[in-house]
N, C-alpha and C positions, 0 to 999 in steps of 0.2 A: 364514527371515529375514523374509518378508512377514508371518508371524504375529506375530513380535516387534515389527515396526514398527507393525502394526495395533494391538497392545495398547498400545504406547507412545503412539500418537496418541490412543487412547481416554482414557488417563490425562491427557494434556495437554488434551484437549478438556474433560474433567470439571473439571480444576483451574481452567482459564481461566473456564469458564462459571459454576462454583459459587462460587469465591472472588473473582473479579474483577467479575462481573456480578450476584452474588446470585441466580443462576439456580436454579430449582427444577425438578427432573425429574419432572414430573407424569405423564408417559407415556413411560417410558424405553424400552419395547419398540418404540415407533414412532420413536424418535430415529434409527434407521439411515438414514432419509431425509436427515436433516441430516448425520449422521456420514459416510455413504457419499459424499456430495458432497465433503466435506472430505478424506476419504481418497483419493477419485478424483483430486482435483486434485494431491495430493502424490505419490501413487504413479505418476502420469503424468509425473513429472519436471518438473512445473510449479512456478513460484515464487509462485503465487497461491493463496490459500486463502480460504474463505468459511465463516463460521459464522452460521447463521440461527436464529431463535427457535423455540419450541415452538408447538403448536397442532394439529398433525396428529393426535396421539393423542386429544385430546378430541373433535375434529370427526368422526373416523372411528369410534373405538370407542364413546365414551360418547354421541355424538349420533346414531349410525347403527346400529352392530352390536348394542350392548347393548339398546337399545329394541326392535329387531327380534326378538332372541332372547326377550326377556321377553314381548313381545306374542304370539309363537308358542306359548310353553310355559306361559303363565298358565292357559289352559283345562285343560291336563293337571293342573296343581297344584290348580286349583279342584275338579277331579273326584276328588282324593285320590290321584293317581298320584305316586309318588316321582320318577319320571323328569322331571317338570316342574321339579324343583329340582336334579336331578343333571346332566341333559344340558346346561343352560346353563353350568354350572361346567366341563364338559369342553370344550364348543365354544368358550368364550371364550379360553382360552390357545391352543387349536389355531388359531383364526382369527387371533389376534394374532401368533403365531409365523409363520404363513404369509405374512401381510402384511409383517411385518418382513423375512423372508427375501427376498421379492421386491423390497422397497424397497432393501435393501442392494446387490444386484446392479444394479438399475436406476439407483440413485443414483450408484454408482461409475462406471457407463458414461456417464451423462449429465454427471457432473462432469468426467470426463476429456475427453469429446468436445466439450463446450461451450467449455472454455477453449482447446482446440486450434482450434476454429472461430473463436473470438474473435481469437486471435493471427494466424490466416491471413487474416482479413477485412481490409477496407480501413479500418474505423473505428479499429482499434488504431493503424494507421499515422498516421491523422490526429491521434489523441490524442498520439502520440509527437512528431509535428511541432509541434503546439501547445505541448507541454511544452518543446520546444527553443527555440521563439520566446520563451516566457515566461522561460526561463532566461537567454537573451541580454538581454532587457529588464532582468531583475533584476541581472545582472552589470554592465550599464551604469549602473543606478541606484546600486548599491553602490560602483562605482568612482568615480562623481562625488561620492558622499557621504563616503567614507572615505579616498580617496587625495588627500592635500594636498601639493602641490608649488608653491612660489612662488620667485621670484627677486628678490633685492634690488638687482640691477644697475641702475645709472643712467648714462646717457650725457650727457656735457657738450655743450651746444648753444651757439649764439651768444648773446652778451650775458650770459654767466654763468648761463644757465638750464640746467636738467637735464631730461632725458627719462627718465621711469621706465619701464623695459622691461615690468614686470608690467602696468602700465596699458595699454600698447599691446597686449599679448597678450590682456588681458581685453576690450579693445574689438573685437578680431578674433573671439574666441570664448572665453567664460568657461570656465575649466578646461582650457585648451589643453595645458598642461604635464602634468597628470595623464593626459589622454587620450593624449598622446604616449608616456608611460611605460607605460601599459596596453597599447597597441598594440606597443610594442617588446618587452615580455615575451611577448605573444601570438605575434608572428612568431618569436621565439626558440624558443618551444615547438613551433611548426610545423616549424621547420628542424631543431632539435636533439633534440626530444623532451622528455619530462617530467624534466628534470634540475633538480629543485627546490632542491637544496643549492647548486648552482652559481648559480642565480638569486638566492637569498637572500644568498650571499656577495658576489655582484657588486653587488647593490643597496646592501649595507652599505658596501662599498669605495667605490663611486661617490658615495655620500652623504657619506662622510668627505672625499674629495678635493674635491668641489664645495663643501662647507662651508668647508674651509680656503682654497680659492681665492676664496671669496665669491661664487660663482656661484649657489648655491641656499641 
C-alpha cells in the first residue's frame, strides 16, 4: 500500500510541477530531497504538503562531484589509461544513487518530524489565534456591509410631527438592526447548533411577517 501511495504521489508531483509550473527536471536523481519531504508530510498523516524547487542536483553533482572526479582521473586519461574515462562513468551513477538513497530517507524523516514539531510548538497556536481574530474582524465587516435591515416605522409626536424610528436607531449606533440580527443568529447557533435550514426558513418567515406588518 505504501508503495502504491508513493508511486501515486510521484505521479502527482510530476504532473503538478511539469504541467502547472513548467518545471524542468534537470537533475531528477537528486529530487528525492524534494519528493521525500513531500511524501514525509503526507504519510505522516499531516494535511500540509510542501513542494520546493530544484537546484540540489546542479550544486552537488555538476558543481562538486563531477569536477572532482574529472580532476582526479584526467591525469590517468592523459597518460593513455582507459580507466581515466571508464571509472568516472561508473562512479557518477554510483555516487548519485547513494546520495539519492540517503536523501530519500533523511528527507522523509525531516519532513514528518518538522511538521509534527511545528504543530506542537507555540507558534502554530499563535497563528491559529491570529487567524481566528482576523476571521472575526472579517465577519463583522461582511455583516456590516451585506446585512441590510431598516424599519419604516414612524411615531406620531406632538403638534403633528413624526419621529422616524430608523433615524433614532442610527443616532444611537449605525447598523444597529443588522447587528441585532447577526447576534440573534449567533446565539441561536450557540444554543441549538448548526441548524441552517431552520435559520433560513425562520429568516424568510420573519421577513414576510414584518413586511406585512410594516415593521421592516
